[in-house]
ZASE-906950 format. One record per residue: residue in one letter; x, y, z of N, C-alpha, C, O in turn. Coordinates in pm, whole numbers, plus 50000, padded with zeros to 5 digits. Layout:
N
aXYZXYZXYZXYZ;...
This chain:
333
l290066203911620290036201311721290406187711778291466185311835;n289196177111751289646169411760290456157311694290626146511751;d290886160311578292196158411517293756158111609294726150911631;y293076174411646294356177811731294356169711906295356166811972;k293356168211932292946164412081293206149912071293756145712173;n292956139311966293396126311972294836127211957295336115911955;r295766137511946297526139011872297616140212005298276130912052;i296936153212139297346149312219297416134812284298506130412322;d296476128812294296106118312344297236105712322297586098612416;d297766104112180298486099212163299906098712201300776090412228;t299736112312192301666117112224301936113512399303016111312453;y300586113712463300496114612610300916099112624301886096412694;n300186088812556300396072612585301816072312548302546065112617;s302326079112448303816074012383304736076612525305316069112604;l304586087812515305456094712601305376086912748306496085312796;l304186081312836304216075612915304836063112928305706059913008;k304196055312828305346044712768306286043312773306846034012832;a306886053612704308356052712701309256060312811310486059912813;n308616065912883309606069912993309036068613130309656072313229;g307936063713135307266062413280307236071013363307696071013478;v306496081113286306676094213381306276109213247306816112513142;i305286113613313304646125213194304686140613312304456142713431;t305186149513177304746166813231304046170013161303746165213052;a303536181513234302926193013089303586198612958303156201512847;e305666198813059306646199912963306676193212865306406195412747;l306986185612913307456172712794306226171012719306396171912597;l304816168412763303716168012600304056179712555304266178812434;k304276194012608303986203112548305546204912405305496209812292;n306566199312470307516202112344307236190312284307086194012168;a307046177312283306636169112223305426173512095305776170611981;i304506178112105303606178812018304036194511966303896197411847;t304466202712047305276214611929306356210611881307246219111883;g306676198911831308186194111808309376201011871310336203111797;v309466205012008310376207612040311486195312127311096187812217;s312736195812076313016185112146314776186012186315796179512161;d314376198612265315446200212347316036195712492317136197712543;i315306191312522315766185312684316096173512609315316168112530;p317576168612642318066157812606318106149212718318266151712838;k317856134712635317396120312760318266115012744318006103112754;y319966117612708320826113512735321876122012836321646133812861;i322736116712877323466121012999324656130712949324796142612977;l325346123912881326236129312837325906141512746326326152612779;q325116139712623324416146212588323796159912618323566169312542;a323576158412756323086171312840324036173912939323566180013035;g325646170212948326716171112996326716182312920326316192712973;e327176182412777327466190912713326546205512659326826215712596;i325426200112720324156216012671324706220112825324466231912851;e325176215112899325126224413080326476229513059326736240713102;r327346222913002328716231312994328356244112918328506255212970;e327816242312784327536253612692326656267812823326956279412796;h325896266312923325336273812998326186276113051326656287413034;l326906266013149328146273113256329306283913126329736294213178;k329676282112997330486290312938329596302412977330006307813080;i328656307212932328116319112907327706323913037327696336013059;r327356315213128327136321013289328906327813371329016335213468;s329966322013289331106323813345331716342913284332526349813346;v331026346813156330866357313132330416363913196331006373213251;q329026360813214328406372413276328916374913454329086385613513;i329056362913498329676364713647331326364813632331846359213729;d332196369213542333296371313532334256357413603335386358713650;s333746348713599334766335513662334286325513617333096322313615;t335786316613550335686304913473336126294713540336696286113473;s336006292513698336536281213730335736268413719336076256913689;s334156275913766333526262213756333216259413591332646248613579;y333416265613473333256260313329334776250113316335046238813274;r335476260913376336926250913336336976235413376337066226013297;g336866234513540336506220113643335296212913534335596201213510;s334116217013469333506207113427334226200013248333816191413170;k335086206813250335686198613121336166185413198335426175713208;m336956185613231337216174313310336746164613345336976152913315;y335606171713453334326158713520333236153413360332586143013345;q333396164313269332276153613187333216147013120332626140013037;h334866144813110335966140013052335766123813095335506113613030;y336056126713242336026113313320334706104913300334896093513257;l333276108713325332226105513317332146100913139332056088813123;r332166106313055332486097912928333506087212902333456076712837;e334306092112962335336078712985334746060913029334736050412965;y334346064313152333666057013193332516050913139332706038813128;i331106055113091330776055313017331336047812886330726037512855;n332266051212818332846042812729333426030712728333706022912637;s333626030412904334586020112926333786007212950334225995912972;l331946013212937330676000612929330495994512813329925983812792;g331166003712719331025996412591329916002312537329155996512460;k329746015112580328296028412519328876042212492329336049612579;e328806044712375328596058112338328276070912449328956080612481;d326896066112494326086077912573325136071712675325666060612666;m324316070012750323366064212852322306072912884322406084212930;l321116065412850319656072812889319866077613054320826077413131;f318906080413062319096088113189318096077613249318066076213371;t317356070913177316246063513234316976045813279316486036813346;d318406046813199319416034213265320126040113391320956032413441;i319986050713444320946057313539320446045613670319276042113684;t321456041213746321426031513882321896038113975322906044913953;e321246037914116322356034914240324176032014197325216038514203;e323806020214157324556007814135325596017414034326736020214070;f324936022613885326166033113801326846040713896328066041013907;g325766049013989326576059114045328136055214114329216059314073;n327866045314244328806037414311329906028214200331106027014223;s329316023114096330756018514037331556030513952332706027713919;y331056042613915331886054213848332856056113950334066056113924;i332226058314108333476063914167334586049914236335726050614283;l333976041914221335076031914203335916032214100337076035714122;y335506028713967336296032513871337736047313880338916048513849;l336866054013929338156067813943339226062014022340416062313987;k338756056414135339756053514246340896044614184342106045014204;m340156036514104341436023114020341996029813941343076028413999;n342256036113856342516037113784343346058013764344126061913677;y342696066413887343446079213849343716084514051342956083314147;p344706088514044344976094114200344976103014246345796108614318;h343576106914190342816118614270342506115514387341926105614430;k342966125314442342076128914660340776130014629340346134314522;p339906125014750338516123614752338076138714727337096139014651;s338406148714759337916157014767337566157514567336386158114532;y338366157214489338276154814319337126148314290336166154014238;r337156133614328336046124414321334916128614350333926126914278;n334916135414474333596143014530332836156214397331786159414341;h334426159914410333476171514235332726160114135331586160414088;c333616151614122333236142313982331786136913990331076134613892;s331346134614148330346128314143329436135314182328356129514196;c329476152414219327996163114178328476167114077327946178114065;w329066165814000329226166413821327826155413782327036160813706;l327636148113804327156135313769325686140113842324726143713773;k325656139613957324456142014048323816154513994322696158214026;r324476159513926323836177213871323076179013775322076186213762;l324006166713655322886161113561322046153113530321426151313425;v322056145313683320506136913669319516147413722318536150713656;y319806152613844318846167313875318626174813795318076184413849;l318776176913642318636183513543317206174813501316076179213519;a317466164313455316746154513445315856154013491314836154913423;v315766152013647314146151713754313576167413706312466167213652;d314086177613719313486190113701312966191113542312176199913508;n313426182713461312576187913296311746174113278311296172413165;g311526165413360310286155313394311056143713292310426134713235;i312236145213284312646129113248312706117313337312576105713297;l312866120013432312906111913583312036113013685311796124713715;r311376103313760311016112013875310956113813973310026117914043;f312336109914003313356110014109314736108614076315066103613968;n315636112814165316976110914112317436096414168317456094014289;p317816086714071318736074214130319126071414202318826061914275;i320406082314211321846080414262321956095514393322896102614427;e320776095114429320906105614535321476099414695322166105014780;d320926087414692322386079514788323486078914834323876077514950;v324326080314686325256077614656326246085814767325886097314789;q327056082614814327366088114918329186099114902330176093914851;y329176109614943330566114314898331556110315019331376107115136;e332516111614947333826108415081334456114415168334336126615175;k334846111215210335306122315385336396125015343337246116515316;k336576140215329337746145215326338646142015447338286139615563;p340036142515390340936144415524341366159115554341296166715458;p341746163915663341616182315712342526185315658343676180815662;k341916196615580342866204515414344126208215542344076210515663;k345156207315443346706214015476346656226715424346256228615309;l346966234515487347386248715410349036247715360349876245515447;m349446249415223350546244415193350946258715177350316267315116;y352736260915274353006271615268354626270315241355106259015227;i355456281915235356976276215215357266287215317356776298215339;s358386279015376359326287115486359866296615452359916299315332;k360336303215529360926320915535362266315115483362636323615401;s363176305415486364536305115394364006302315234364446308415137;q363096293115229362546285915088362046305015003362126309014886;l361786308815073361176325815041362666333915024363156339814927;q363096331915144364406340415052365346333814951366356339314908;d364906320514912366116316114837365656317414700366356313514607;i363926325614673363036327614581364016342414546364796345214454;m363596349014655364226361414666365366366514594365256375814514;n367076357414634367966360914594368406352814453369536351114407;h367206348814404367686348614255366986349714112366716340414037;p366796360614096366276368414002366366359313856367376352813826;k364966360013762365726352113643365546363913538365146375513525;p366236351213460366746368013286365536364313238364876374513220;d364896353813206363456355713111362526367313191362236365713310;p362206376313133361026381113140359876375613201359616380213312;l359216367913161358076365413184358346355413333357406353813411;q359226351313349359966341913473359976351113574359416348413680;e360526361213557361026369813673359536382513690359396390713781;l358796380813595356986383513643356746378713772356466383813881;a356966364813718356136353113787356946356313948356456364314028;r357736351613965358966355914068358846366214135359186365514254;r358286380114077358286389414142356746394314193356436403914265;t356016385414136354326387214197354156377414321353546379014427;f354786368414279354676354914400355866362314527355706354514621;i356296366514546357176370514619356176385214674355906385814794;f355726395214592354506402414577353576395414737353706397914857;s352806387314671351796379214762352036374914856351256376314950;c353426366614873354266365014985354046375515069354066370615181;f353826388115079354516400815152353206411215158353146421915218;c352106404415070350646407915094349446403715130348556409915187;g349486392315090348616381415080347056378914975346036372114988;l347506387314887346356387814765346396374614714347156366514767;a345726371614626345556358714573346086361114440346686371814432;y346046353814326346066356514155345676367014123346196377114077;v344006361914170342776371114079343136381514064343346388113963;d343286384914241343726397514301344176410114242343736420814199;v345696400914270346786405014152346796410914063347406421514052;q345866403813943345476406513848344356415313813344006416913696;r343816420613906342556428213916343346442514035342796447114135;l344676446213983344906455514117345166467714035346056466013952;y344596480514037345066489614001345596501414055345616501014178;p346006511314006346786518014070346246527414160347016532514241;h344646531514160343756534114229343586528414334342956534714420;h344166511714373343906506114487345326506314582345446497814670;i346346515914560347196521114606346666531814690345786538214633;g346976535914819346536547514878348116551214975349146544514980;t347886560315021348746563315119348336576815251347836588015237;t348866568415396348416572215507349386585915510350316589215435;a348736593215637349146607715659350686604815715351486614115707;d350936597215749352436598015786353386593015681354546593015723;g353246588015541353326586215381353596571815393354716569915345;r353026559915439352736548815424351906542715380350766544515422;k352206531515260351476528915142350646517115193351126508815269;y349616516715157348786503415177347876501315031347696508414932;i347416488015071346296481914937344896483915013344776485215135;r343806483914916342546485414959341956477414881342356478714765;t341386471814890340826464514740339186454114816338986452914937;y338336448514714337546441414743338216426114701338746426714590;r338306412714765338516400314729337526398314620336436403014652;k337526392914503337466386614407336596377614447335416380114425;k337026362714530336296353814546335266359114690334146354014690;t335416363614745334286367614900333466379814871332326382614910;d334556388614769333916401314777333656412614921332916422214946;v334886404115001335086413015119336526423715097337466422115019;e336326433015182337646441415154338546436615200338436426515269;a339646442315176340766438215226341666452715254341606462615181;f342396451515359343236465815414344516460615410344606448715439;i345746467915376346936458515370347856467315380348266473215280;p348456470315534349436479715505350876473215444351266462015478;l351546481115359352746475815268354086472115296354866481615307;h354426463215308355756458815359356826464015265356546466315147;p357996466015311358946475015228359186464915099358846469114989;i359546457015105359666449715013358556444214886359036440814778;a357066443914907356076449314811355966461514774355276463114673;e356516472714830356436481914791357566484914700357446492114601;q358756478714739359886480014596359006473914463358806478914352;i358636463014514358116453414392357256461614281357356462714159;l356176468014398355126481614305355786487014250355496489114132;s357326493414316357146502114233358106506314082358346516814022;l358466491014063358896485613916357536485013852358006484413739;y356306484613833355556484413751354396495313734354696505813791;n353586495413693352466507013673351746512013766350676506513793;t352096521913826351116528913932351076542613921351296550914010;t350706545013774350036557613772348866558413661347986567013658;d349056547113564347926547313470346756542713516347056531513556;d345476544513539345196538413621343786525513518343116516013559;s343926532413373342656523513268343656508313294343076498213255;k344796506613344345716493313280346256489513417346986497013480;p345796475513468346696470313610347896471013617348686471113523;i348176471913763349716472413799350896463313713351936467313660;f350336450013720351196438213684350566435613528349426439413501;p351276430013448350966427513348350646413113338351146403813275;l350296413413367350156397013397349706387813302348936395113239;p349636375413240349406369313129347936361813181347316366113278;c347376347013080346526342413146346756334213242347886329313240;r346046330713329346256325113490347156309613403348286312113445;d347306299213333348116289113306349266294413279350176287313324;m349596302713232350826308113179351556308213319352586302613358;i350826315013369352166320613513352036307713594353086301713615;w350636301313655350846287213668352156280313684352856277013780;f352266278913524353146270513459354956275813535355706268513599;e355146287713505355916290513550356216295213725357266300513763;i355346292813791355696294713951355796278613950356776276714023;h355356266513910355816254313900357366257313862358136256513958;e357696259213787358836256613725359876266513825361026262413837;l359546278013889360176278313976360626277014143361256284014223;g359906263914145359936255414282360986246414232362006242514290;f360506243614105360996232914076362316236514023363096227613992;a362666250714009364496253013987364846254814108366066256214117;r364136255514235365066259014369365036245014414365546245214526;q364776235014389364216217314428363446215614562363626207714655;f362266228214535361396218214689361136206814646361436200214547;k360416205214755360076187114802358676187514688358436179014603;h357826201114721356536200314705356606211914604357296222014608;n355386206314476354566216114390354946225314437355226224314557;l355176240514362354406252014406353486259414346353156261314229;s353156262914444351586270314318351536286814386351776290114501;y351126295414269350756305414319349616308914505349826318314581;h348906301614519347896302014607349096299214743348656301914855;q350446294414739350966292414833351696303914885352546303414974;s351246316414811352066327314849350996334714958351276344015033;r349996329414948348936336015010348706328415167348126333715261;h349116319415167349626308515261350276312615350350046311915470;t351356318315284352566321515317352726331215413353366331615518;f351736341815336351936354115420351016353815544350786364515601;g350506343315587348896339615655349966338615804350096346215900;t350776322515758351776321215880352566329915915352836330416035;l353306341515805354616348515873354106360315932354746370115969;l352556357915938351866371316002351426360516146351236367716244;v351286350416168350636346416270352056340216363352206336716480;s353086340816229354696335716358355016348616411355396349716528;a354876358916332355066374116385354216382416520354276393816563;g353476371216555352556373316668351206384416635350336387416718;v351276389016506350146396416469348566393216503348146381916476;p347976399616543346746394316635345986389216484346366391316369;i344976383116526343776371416423343516381416324343786383316206;e342576390016464341616398316374342356409416306341666417616246;s343566410816306344226417516202344556414416097344836421916003;i344556404116099345066390115981343966394115894343776400215789;a343306387715989341906384215913340886393615756340416391015645;k341146410115894341186422715796342586420115694342436429015611;m343316415915673344376420415567344286411415441344286412815319;m344206400815538343286388715400341806387515329341346381015235;g341336396315417339776393115348339236384715378338806378515281;h339016381015462338116368615490336856368715553336706377815634;t336096362515539335016361515569334326359515733333506366015799;n335016348815756335106342815851336306337515950336966327215935;i336426348516066337326345616145338186330316130339356328516096;r337206320716166337736309616192339016303716066340046296916064;t338336309615996339346308615834340286310915902340676301215968;t341036323415917342146330215967342916320016086344106316816088;q342076316816161342616307716281342976293116258343106285216351;g343216288616073343676276116020345256281316035346166273116053;y345436291916027347176296315967347756291416128348826285416144;a346676295816256347756299316357347566281316400348486276916470;k346556272116366346976258016374347976255816312348686247616371;v348516260616184349516256916099351116256816197352006248416198;t350946271916284352436272516337352606263016440353636256516457;d351496262216516351216248916647352206240816587353386239216614;d351186234216465352136223016415353506224816426354316219416502;k353706235116317355196234716245356066237016375357296237116365;i355376239116513356266241116651356416227616690357566223516707;s355146217616712354976208416711356246200316647357066196916733;e356546196916527357556194816469358656193216478359356183316456;d358966206216523360206212316556360706209216710361906210916732;m360006205516797360436198016958360086187216872360156196016786;d359686174316794359896165716777361306159316710361826148316728;r361676169616632363006169216585364266173016709365356167716730;l363736181716761364986182316870364656172216945365746166716965;i363636164417014363746150017079364666141916997365826138417023;v364036139916907364996127216829366596132216815367506124116835;r366826144016786368276147916819368616147216947369836148916942;r368336145817055368456145117177368906131617207370006128317252;f367656122117168367976107917191369176104517090369936095617127;m369416110616967370996104516918372196108116961373276104616914;v371986115717056372996116817112374216112617191375056121017225;
């Protein structure tokens, strides 16, 4: 017992000298030989990514895990640019955090929101070091996030939507991407919700009108959508009877994202086309048609009416832009 007590005392003093901090958890792990608490930040990042990978299966969402890949990549790249393979948590300073953001600004054309995500990943790892007793406080806690510009909803115009509808594709995958994009333009479902759409989500009213009733994956809020004839026509081309399979035979997200991008490129749109623009297009079309905000919120499955009001602002901005063009033309006459 005396030998064991002396070992504890020696280990305690060694840890205190090396880390400047001591916790019961650190002492226990050192005594028992457990060394799974990483002392290096990139090492901790890889372990955290493994935890996110497991978590993504549990919650059926891979967005956080997929995002962490690039956040970890940029952090590794920055540390390597300093001539190091990895960095001890005890070497992390506020200057390190600020210099990292400056490095991203100088080397990549990312928006402030993306740089904030990178900074958030860095802070997440440092907070884990605090939780594990490696640090007494977070040295980059005061590193400021950048102010984001007002969010701009990207959507396509009626003429652009008509252009897409008028040009079917010979390739089966491209045509599937085109049809589902048009479908979402007329029902407002996000890609993941279309991917999870089954025949039992389709109902029929007493007067024979078809509708979709489903819960959105992102918010778990019910969306009730009376079907536009065009959306109904697209549905009829796919599985509406076998409830063991989804309605649309959609591939993985990355494949359909590429096809949608190619669709916009083929139609020579000025901005990159993404699947989510179909949802924004649905919202702006409804506002333009004079549909009440409350009805739009229910159809789109919004948790807050203020989210829906953003579409009304987009429409107001569009009207102002149209008037500005009219004024310019008038002055040119």
